[in-house]
C-alpha positions in Angstrom: 17.3 -55.0 7.7 19.0 -55.9 4.4 21.9 -57.6 6.2 19.3 -59.5 8.4 17.4 -60.5 5.2 20.6 -61.8 3.7 21.6 -63.7 6.8 18.2 -65.0 7.7 17.1 -66.2 4.2 20.4 -67.3 2.7 20.1 -65.2 -0.5 23.7 -65.6 -1.4 24.9 -69.3 -1.3 28.6 -69.0 -2.1 31.1 -66.9 -0.2 33.8 -66.0 -2.7 32.8 -62.4 -2.2 32.2 -61.1 1.3 28.6 -60.4 2.2 29.2 -56.7 2.8 30.6 -56.3 -0.7 27.4 -57.9 -2.1 25.2 -55.6 -0.1 27.2 -52.6 -1.2 26.9 -53.9 -4.8 23.2 -54.1 -4.7 23.0 -50.5 -3.4 25.5 -49.3 -6.1 23.4 -51.1 -8.8 20.3 -49.3 -7.5 22.2 -46.0 -8.1 23.7 -46.8 -11.4 21.3 -49.4 -13.0 24.3 -51.0 -14.7 25.8 -54.4 -13.9 29.1 -53.4 -15.6 29.4 -50.1 -13.9 28.6 -51.6 -10.5 31.3 -54.3 -11.1 33.8 -51.7 -12.1 33.2 -49.7 -8.9 33.3 -52.7 -6.7 36.5 -54.0 -8.3 38.3 -51.2 -6.4 37.3 -53.0 -3.2 37.2 -56.7 -4.3 37.4 -58.5 -7.7 33.9 -58.8 -9.1 32.4 -59.6 -12.5 29.3 -58.0 -13.9 27.7 -61.5 -14.1 28.2 -61.9 -10.4 26.4 -58.5 -9.8 23.6 -59.7 -12.1 23.2 -62.9 -10.1 23.1 -60.9 -6.8 20.4 -58.6 -8.1 18.3 -61.6 -9.4 18.6 -63.3 -6.0 17.6 -60.2 -4.1 14.6 -59.7 -6.4 13.4 -63.3 -5.8 13.2 -62.6 -2.1 12.4 -58.9 -2.1 10.9 -57.5 -5.3 12.2 -54.1 -6.3 9.4 -51.6 -7.0 10.3 -48.0 -8.0 6.8 -47.1 -9.1 5.1 -44.2 -7.4 2.1 -45.5 -5.5 0.2 -45.1 -2.3 2.2 -46.6 0.6 1.1 -46.8 4.2 4.2 -48.2 6.1 7.8 -48.0 5.1 10.7 -49.4 7.1 14.0 -47.6 6.8 17.3 -49.0 8.0 21.0 -48.4 7.5 23.7 -51.0 7.5 27.4 -50.4 7.9 29.6 -52.2 5.4 33.3 -52.4 6.0 35.6 -52.9 3.0 39.3 -52.1 2.7 39.4 -50.5 6.1 36.6 -48.0 5.1 33.0 -47.8 6.2 30.1 -47.4 3.9 26.5 -46.8 5.0 23.9 -48.6 3.0 20.4 -47.2 3.5 17.3 -49.2 2.5 13.6 -48.5 2.4 11.1 -51.3 2.2 7.3 -51.1 1.7 6.3 -53.3 4.7 2.8 -54.1 3.4 3.9 -55.1 -0.1 7.3 -56.5 1.0 8.9 -54.5 -1.8 12.3 -52.8 -1.8 11.8 -49.2 -2.8 15.2 -47.7 -2.6 18.8 -48.6 -1.6 21.7 -46.2 -1.6 25.3 -46.2 -0.3 26.9 -43.2 1.3 30.4 -42.6 2.6 29.0 -41.0 5.8 26.0 -41.2 8.1 24.2 -38.2 9.7 20.8 -36.6 9.8 21.5 -34.6 6.6 22.3 -37.7 4.5 19.3 -39.5 6.1 17.0 -36.5 5.3 18.1 -36.6 1.7 17.5 -40.4 1.5 14.0 -40.0 3.1 13.1 -37.2 0.6 14.1 -39.5 -2.2 12.0 -42.3 -0.8 9.0 -39.9 -0.7 9.4 -39.6 -4.5 8.0 -43.1 -4.8 5.0 -42.4 -2.6 1.7 -40.7 -3.6 1.1 -39.9 0.0 2.9 -39.3 3.3 3.4 -42.8 4.7 4.2 -43.8 8.3 7.8 -44.9 8.8 9.3 -47.7 11.0 12.8 -47.0 12.2 15.2 -48.2 14.8 16.6 -46.0 17.6 19.2 -44.3 15.4 19.1 -40.5 16.3 19.8 -39.4 12.7 16.8 -41.3 11.5 14.5 -39.8 14.1 15.8 -36.3 13.6 15.5 -36.5 9.8 11.9 -37.7 10.0 11.0 -35.0 12.6 12.5 -32.3 10.4 10.3 -33.4 7.5 7.2 -33.6 9.8 6.7 -37.3 9.0 5.0 -39.8 11.3 7.2 -42.7 12.6 7.4 -45.4 15.1 10.3 -47.2 16.7 10.8 -50.9 16.2 14.0 -53.0 16.7 14.8 -54.8 13.4 17.5 -57.2 14.8 17.0 -59.8 17.4 19.4 -59.4 20.3 
């Protein structure tokens, strides 16, 4: 979903830094709330300045506002993107309030399974006053995590084949 947003809308114009690193940077910023700390972490994978991270966040917020307020939400889309950097895989989960077109949460993980997904969904629920319906793709770890939490969901393919 986030990778599709990045490709489809051309959020990032220049390509000095690979797209995957930028997506990972946005997720790390979400977790640290610090441009400098995010840049320091990313520098282990690719040289990045804190000003570059600040510009990426600004670009994302122009297209998809970030909202971490607790509010009534009816439909949330959850997706996970694999980012490859330095021969390693990172899994970036994102949750978007579909009706408001707001990014609720984005997190990066070193692995992908139902336990990680369940933890992510629980954190997303912290930003909801109610139990919303979720939109997911066919990933079995997403389905299993939502079922284990007794949450309503429907399948939808995010990417066009």
